[in-house]
ROTI-397611 format. One record per atom (N, C-alpha, C, O, CB): y negated, x negated, z; residue number from 1. Coordinates in Angstrom, 3 decimals, decimal comma, always signed. Each point is the difference from the previous one (the first is absolute). Glycine has a CB too. Example, Ala and Ser with C-alpha at 12.3 -4.5 7.8 and 13.67 -1.06 7.14 Angstrom:
ROTI-397611
      north       east         up   resi
     +5,690    -13,190     +7,800      1
     -1,190     +0,890     +0,000      1
     -1,200     -0,900     +0,000      1
     +0,019     -1,036     +0,665      1
     +1,154     +2,928     +0,581      1
     -2,223     -1,542     -1,966      2
     -1,190     -0,820     +0,060      2
     -1,090     +0,770     +0,730      2
     -1,108     -0,509     +0,169      2
     +1,736     -0,675     -2,314      2
***
This chain:
ROTI-397611
      north       east         up   resi
    -44,541    +24,315     +3,256      1
     +1,221     +0,109     +0,762      1
     +1,064     -0,900     -0,633      1
     -0,198     -0,531     -1,093      1
     -0,388     +2,903     +1,794      1
     +1,679     -2,533     -0,027      2
     +1,046     -0,889     -0,479      2
     +0,658     +0,566     -1,254      2
     +0,011     +1,217     -0,186      2
     +0,378     -2,014     +2,531      2
     +0,163     -0,064     -3,217      3
     +0,559     +0,448     -1,263      3
     +1,168     +0,978     +0,156      3
     +0,172     +0,871     -0,852      3
     -0,893     -3,034     -0,090      3
     +1,516     +2,050     +1,987      4
     +1,137     +0,888     +0,180      4
     -0,351     +1,195     +0,885      4
     +0,837     +0,491     +0,758      4
     +0,681     -2,452     -1,046      4
     -2,764     +2,422     +0,183      5
     -0,472     +1,144     +0,763      5
     +0,869     +1,217     -0,293      5
     +0,349     +0,264     -1,150      5
     -2,693     -1,183     +1,121      5
     +2,685     +1,647     +1,071      6
     +0,831     +1,189     -0,140      6
     -0,681     +1,143     +0,751      6
     -0,150     -0,050     +1,221      6
     +2,286     -1,343     -1,432      6
     -2,539     +2,404     -0,518      7
     -0,674     +1,149     +0,586      7
     +0,884     +0,693     +1,031      7
     -0,508     +0,560     +0,971      7
     -0,784     -0,269     -3,089      7
     +2,587     -0,322     +1,920      8
     +0,929     +0,657     +0,923      8
     -0,081     -0,589     +1,407      8
     +0,287     +0,691     +0,977      8
     +1,221     -0,214     -2,907      8
     -1,893     -1,735     +2,039      9
     -0,118     -0,637     +1,315      9
     -1,113     +0,599     +0,839      9
     +0,003     -0,130     +1,224      9
     +0,873     -1,950     -2,225      9
     -1,827     +2,736     +0,353     10
     -1,139     +0,570     +0,710     10
     +0,256     +1,430     +0,469     10
     -0,820     +0,582     +0,710     10
     -0,658     -2,045     -2,064     10
     +2,610     +2,023     +0,958     11
     +0,299     +1,386     +0,357     11
     +0,791     +0,077     +1,296     11
     +0,789     -0,890     +0,320     11
     -0,807     +1,497     -2,740     11
     -0,205     +0,459     +3,148     12
     +0,745     +0,245     +1,233     12
     +1,398     +0,509     -0,351     12
     +0,222     +0,507     -1,100     12
     -2,369     +0,007     +2,363     12
     +3,086     -0,652     -0,329     13
     +1,342     +0,544     -0,244     13
     -0,081     +1,504     -0,283     13
     -0,648     +0,755     +0,725     13
     +1,658     -2,530     +0,775     13
     -0,351     +2,173     -2,548     14
     +0,023     +1,415     -0,373     14
     -1,058     +0,393     -1,015     14
     +0,042     +1,110     -0,530     14
     +0,849     -0,668     +2,759     14
     -1,841     -1,330     -2,511     15
     -1,056     +0,328     -0,955     15
     +0,540     +0,177     -1,417     15
     -0,445     +0,890     -0,724     15
     -1,159     -2,148     +2,153     15
     +2,548     +0,427     -1,825     16
     +0,553     +0,120     -1,350     16
     +0,679     +1,359     -0,166     16
     -0,165     +0,658     -1,027     16
     +0,490     -3,164     +0,906     16
     +0,425     +2,918     +1,117     17
     +0,653     +1,315     -0,063     17
     -1,024     +1,127     -0,034     17
     +0,182     +0,988     -0,711     17
     +1,784     -1,927     +1,940     17
     -3,030     +0,794     -0,469     18
     -1,051     +1,019     +0,013     18
     -0,704     +0,083     -1,347     18
     -0,313     +1,092     -0,473     18
     -0,001     -1,472     +2,924     18
     +0,066     -0,764     -3,069     19
     -0,624     -0,018     -1,319     19
     +0,931     +0,644     -1,019     19
     -0,436     +0,793     -0,834     19
     -0,848     -2,881     +1,431     19
     +2,565     +1,744     -0,526     20
     +0,978     +0,570     -0,929     20
     +0,054     +1,515     +0,125     20
     +0,023     +0,706     -1,007     20
     +1,309     -2,818     +1,132     20
     -1,311     +2,606     +1,089     21
     +0,054     +1,451     +0,214     21
     -1,272     +0,671     -0,509     21
     +0,058     +1,072     -0,604     21
     +1,419     -1,424     +2,606     21
     -2,612     -0,270     -1,762     22
     -1,275     +0,573     -0,423     22
     -0,098     +0,100     -1,522     22
     -0,537     +0,970     -0,534     22
     -0,520     -1,905     +2,598     22
     +1,583     -0,083     -2,757     23
     -0,106     -0,050     -1,455     23
     +1,207     +0,606     -0,711     23
     -0,010     +0,149     -1,222     23
     -1,375     -2,178     +1,488     23
     +2,415     +2,376     +0,488     24
     +1,199     +0,568     -0,606     24
     +0,849     -1,025     -0,735     24
     +0,666     +0,329     -0,981     24
     -1,897     +1,787     +0,771     24
     +1,209     -3,349     +0,679     25
     +0,783     -1,082     -0,589     25
     +1,119     -0,402     +0,952     25
     -0,015     +0,357     +1,178     25
     -2,002     -1,171     -2,456     25
     +2,982     +0,073     +0,760     26
     +1,042     -0,525     +0,875     26
     -0,574     -1,180     +0,778     26
     -0,967     -0,630     -0,430     26
     +2,807     +1,386     -1,163     26
     -1,239     -1,044     +2,730     27
     -0,451     -1,125     +0,815     27
     +0,192     -1,311     -0,749     27
     -0,841     -0,895     +0,095     27
     +1,403     +2,171     +1,991     27
     +0,532     -1,400     -2,828     28
     +0,259     -1,232     -0,752     28
     -1,051     -0,220     -1,082     28
     -0,489     -1,117     -0,170     28
     +2,937     +1,382     +0,622     28
     -2,796     +0,782     -1,179     29
     -1,013     -0,120     -1,055     29
     -1,363     -0,332     +0,601     29
     -0,753     -0,801     -0,553     29
     +2,031     +2,438     -0,870     29
     -1,581     -1,026     +2,538     30
     -1,271     -0,258     +0,671     30
     -0,064     -1,439     +0,495     30
     -1,014     -0,675     -0,181     30
     +0,878     +3,088     +0,855     30
     +1,196     -2,878     -0,058     31
     +0,054     -1,362     +0,509     31
     -0,130     -1,015     -1,133     31
     -0,724     -0,987     +0,129     31
     +2,153     +1,774     +1,770     31
     -0,738     -0,550     -2,993     32
     -0,078     -0,910     -1,141     32
     -1,407     -0,031     -0,589     32
     -0,502     -1,064     -0,360     32
     +2,918     +1,505     -0,126     32
     -3,041     +0,706     +0,390     33
     -1,364     +0,061     -0,535     33
     -0,967     -0,760     +0,900     33
     -0,881     -0,706     -0,490     33
     +1,390     +2,928     -0,563     33
     -0,351     -2,082     +2,351     34
     -0,880     -0,695     +0,941     34
     +0,226     -1,507     -0,072     34
     -0,955     -0,772     +0,087     34
     +0,961     +2,787     +1,423     34
     +1,238     -2,438     -1,665     35
     +0,286     -1,428     -0,143     35
     -0,634     -0,577     -1,258     35
     -0,498     -1,125     +0,013     35
     +2,636     +1,465     +1,221     35
     -2,122     +0,435     -2,329     36
     -0,597     -0,469     -1,256     36
     -1,522     -0,008     +0,063     36
     -0,648     -0,784     -0,693     36
     +2,630     +1,665     -0,529     36
     -2,550     -0,017     +2,047     37
     -1,450     +0,070     +0,266     37
     -0,836     +0,230     -1,251     37
     -1,042     -0,627     -0,186     37
     +1,419     -0,876     +2,104     37
     +0,087     +2,404     -2,770     38
     -0,790     +0,359     -1,177     38
     -0,994     +1,082     +0,408     38
     +0,410     +1,080     +0,426     38
     +1,500     -1,674     -2,013     38
     -3,193     +0,328     +1,466     39
     -1,017     +0,928     +0,487     39
     +0,023     +1,375     -0,656     39
     -0,538     +0,953     +0,564     39
     -0,821     -2,927     -0,105     39
     +1,957     +2,099     -1,614     40
     +0,023     +1,295     -0,680     40
     +1,027     +0,961     +0,594     40
     -0,048     +1,198     -0,279     40
     -0,693     -2,358     -1,784     40
     +1,654     +0,663     +2,865     41
     +1,038     +0,859     +0,574     41
     -0,551     +0,746     +1,218     41
     -0,626     -0,611     +0,866     41
     +2,424     -0,972     -1,690     41
     -1,573     +2,892     +0,898     42
     -0,537     +0,769     +1,134     42
     +0,534     -0,456     +1,360     42
     -0,712     +0,110     +0,998     42
     +0,495     +1,808     -2,546     42
     +1,437     -2,421     +1,612     43
     +0,553     -0,479     +1,268     43
     -0,742     -1,242     +0,477     43
     -0,205     -0,182     +1,200     43
     +2,447     +1,121     -1,821     43
     -2,638     -1,780     -0,303     44
     -0,744     -1,212     +0,351     44
     -1,388     +0,370     +0,513     44
     -0,480     -0,569     +0,980     44
     +1,759     -0,751     -2,710     44
     -1,911     +2,265     +1,068     45
     -1,322     +0,440     +0,458     45
     +0,084     +0,618     +1,386     45
     -0,864     -0,241     +0,843     45
     +0,174     +0,630     -3,216     45
     +1,721     +0,402     +2,612     46
     +0,175     +0,624     +1,314     46
     +0,290     -1,053     +1,072     46
     -0,527     +0,082     +1,109     46
     +1,376     +2,008     -2,226     46
     -0,013     -3,080     +0,787     47
     +0,308     -1,078     +0,945     47
     -1,252     -0,798     +0,332     47
     -0,212     -0,376     +1,152     47
     +2,547     +0,244     -2,055     47
     -3,161     -0,127     -0,099     48
     -1,248     -0,728     +0,231     48
     -0,905     +0,784     +0,946     48
     -0,581     -0,571     +0,923     48
     +0,760     -0,486     -3,204     48
     -0,299     +2,358     +2,054     49
     -0,838     +0,822     +0,871     49
     +0,521     +0,018     +1,433     49
     -0,785     -0,061     +0,946     49
     +0,184     +1,463     -2,917     49
     +1,916     -1,318     +2,135     50
     +0,573     -0,028     +1,350     50
     -0,289     -1,330     +0,692     50
     -0,381     -0,028     +1,170     50
     +2,186     +1,604     -1,918     50
     -1,621     -2,673     +0,020     51
     -0,251     -1,327     +0,571     51
     -1,476     -0,180     +0,337     51
     -0,348     -0,575     +1,032     51
     +2,279     -0,344     -2,344     51
     -2,785     +1,413     +0,438     52
     -1,436     -0,121     +0,231     52
     -0,440     +0,844     +1,193     52
     -0,764     -0,471     +0,842     52
     +0,429     +0,042     -3,285     52
     +0,806     +1,660     +2,521     53
     -0,394     +0,897     +1,086     53
     +0,544     -0,442     +1,353     53
     -0,609     +0,283     +1,032     53
     +0,534     +1,562     -2,683     53
     +1,209     -2,532     +1,659     54
     +0,573     -0,455     +1,268     54
     -0,645     -1,289     +0,501     54
     +0,168     -0,370     +1,162     54
     +1,970     +1,454     -1,816     54
     -2,871     -1,762     -0,216     55
     -0,618     -1,266     +0,372     55
     +0,859     -1,204     -0,326     55
     -0,440     -1,135     +0,182     55
     -0,734     +2,340     +1,598     55
     +2,396     -0,985     -2,261     56
     +0,913     -1,103     -0,295     56
     -0,522     -0,876     -1,133     56
     +0,207     -1,213     +0,004     56
     +1,692     +2,629     +0,773     56
     -2,566     -0,811     -1,732     57
     -0,518     -0,769     -1,127     57
     -1,082     -0,977     +0,457     57
     -0,014     -1,151     -0,436     57
     +0,538     +3,068     -1,098     57
     -1,411     -1,481     +2,391     58
     -1,056     -0,872     +0,510     58
     +0,576     -1,151     +0,817     58
     -0,471     -1,134     -0,096     58
     -1,090     +3,085     +0,129     58
     +2,568     -1,661     +0,758     59
     +0,637     -1,047     +0,800     59
     +0,677     -1,021     -0,909     59
     -0,100     -1,203     +0,241     59
     +0,450     +2,833     +1,649     59
     +0,333     -1,166     -2,927     60
     +0,677     -0,920     -0,927     60
     -1,011     -0,885     -0,716     60
     +0,241     -1,191     -0,194     60
     +1,606     +2,861     -0,121     60
     -2,986     -1,085     -0,080     61
     -1,034     -0,797     -0,643     61
     -0,581     -1,028     +0,968     61
     -0,281     -1,132     -0,396     61
     -0,246     +3,064     -1,112     61
     +0,347     -1,555     +2,751     62
     -0,494     -0,939     +0,999     62
     +0,973     -1,131     +0,256     62
     -0,399     -1,157     +0,134     62
     -0,862     +3,007     +0,898     62
     +2,539     -1,515     -0,965     63
     +1,012     -1,031     +0,200     63
     +0,076     -0,954     -1,191     63
     +0,220     -1,199     +0,168     63
     +1,064     +2,795     +1,263     63
     -1,467     -1,058     -2,622     64
     +0,039     -0,847     -1,194     64
     -1,142     -1,006     +0,011     64
     +0,179     -1,139     -0,431     64
     +0,897     +3,002     -0,850     64
     -2,249     -1,459     +1,766     65
     -1,107     -0,946     +0,059     65
     +0,216     -1,042     +1,091     65
     -0,430     -1,145     -0,139     65
     -1,096     +2,923     -0,716     65
     +2,190     -1,385     +1,938     66
     +0,303     -0,970     +1,059     66
     +0,993     -1,041     -0,477     66
     -0,139     -1,181     +0,318     66
     -0,307     +2,931     +1,396     66
     +1,447     -1,326     -2,474     67
     +0,996     -0,927     -0,509     67
     -0,600     -0,961     -1,011     67
     +0,437     -1,146     -0,101     67
     +1,314     +2,863     +0,487     67
     -2,757     -1,259     -1,141     68
     -0,615     -0,846     -1,015     68
     -0,910     -1,050     +0,628     68
     -0,237     -1,044     -0,606     68
     +0,359     +2,943     -1,009     68
     -0,625     -1,648     +2,793     69
     -0,945     -0,921     +0,631     69
     +0,684     -1,206     +0,606     69
     -0,665     -0,867     +0,568     69
     -0,808     +2,786     -0,111     69
***
């Protein structure tokens, strides 16, 4: 994928707030963690699962291969 990949781009509107509520974190802390994309953070793992389950991750990977070609 591109170097400036942002996991937050793969989430639907309201997903960050839903993740924050589920984990008991503030929306700002959750958003910052997702932007940093550190795999050890529970918010990042939850965001990845949401993106994967929605199909957004597969689409982003497909688009990245199209751009590279």
